[in-house]
C-alpha positions, 0 to 999 in steps of 0.5 A, spaced: 579 818 322 576 822 316 569 823 316 568 825 309 573 826 302 578 821 299 581 819 306 574 817 308 573 809 309 567 806 311 570 800 315 574 806 319 567 809 320 563 803 322 569 801 327 569 807 331 561 806 332 561 802 339 556 797 342 557 800 348 554 807 350 559 811 354 555 816 358 558 821 363 556 826 367 555 831 361 552 825 357 547 821 362 543 815 360 536 819 362 534 826 360 528 829 364 523 834 360 525 839 365 532 838 363 531 839 355 535 845 352 531 850 349 534 853 342 533 860 343 528 864 338 532 867 332 537 861 333 534 857 327 529 860 322 523 855 325 518 859 329 516 854 333 519 852 340 524 847 339 527 844 346 533 839 344 535 833 348 542 834 347 545 831 353 543 824 351 549 820 348 547 819 341 552 819 336 547 818 330 541 822 331 538 828 334 531 828 339 527 835 340 521 836 343 517 841 338 511 846 340 507 849 334 502 854 337 495 854 336 493 856 329 501 857 327 506 853 323 513 851 322 517 854 317 518 852 310 524 848 310 528 842 307 534 838 309 538 832 307 536 828 313 530 824 314 525 826 320 520 823 324 515 827 328 511 823 333 505 827 335 504 827 342 498 832 342 494 836 337 491 836 330 494 838 324 497 837 317 503 838 313 505 840 306 510 835 303 514 835 297 512 829 292 516 825 288 515 830 282 519 836 284 513 841 282 508 838 287 506 837 294 502 832 298 498 835 304 497 829 309 493 830 316 495 827 323 493 827 330 495 825 337 499 818 336 501 819 329 508 819 326 509 824 320 515 822 316 519 827 312 524 824 306 530 828 305 531 834 301 524 835 300 520 842 302 515 841 307 511 845 313 507 843 319 501 846 321 497 846 327 490 846 325 487 848 332 485 855 334 486 854 341 491 848 343 498 847 341 501 841 337 507 838 340 511 833 337 517 828 339 522 830 333 527 825 331 532 826 325 538 823 323 542 829 322 548 827 327 549 821 322 550 826 316 554 831 320 559 825 321 559 824 313 560 832 312 553 832 309 549 836 314 545 841 310 538 845 311 535 851 308 529 855 310 524 859 306 521 862 312 513 862 312 513 862 305 509 857 301 511 851 297 511 855 290 515 861 294 520 857 296 521 853 290 521 860 286 527 863 291 531 857 291 534 854 284 535 847 283 542 847 285 539 849 292 542 856 292 538 862 294 536 866 288 
């Protein structure tokens, strides 16, 4: 089955999604916190700690447990997928690109908040505490977009919004 391109057929794609989850020894129905897989530092440009629930048999979304240390932030990034962060603990704020591409909005959040990041918008999450980490449950539909061949992510590191925009042109290429 083609997942993108001229041979792609939505009916084939939807027909391949089943109502039954087919777990096995490598893809169980339950993954405990101590079984989450830590993404090695340097493997992704995000300087936060990311642990993935990658063994769950999800086919369209990904789950992470993310920790931002006290006084630090995630990287300035954008990606094609949608993301929701549920704030397990901590307080902070996020800079998220506005509908007008040259502006961003700053939103504040605390434990129990849900933070939505729209597709292909520059964003960065900040821990406002000087002593306590922030912890998120991060849910993204990146697996679904990967099935369509649309997985794309860019990181500008610890840059500001203006620095990220200046570094990447409107086509998304690094200058």
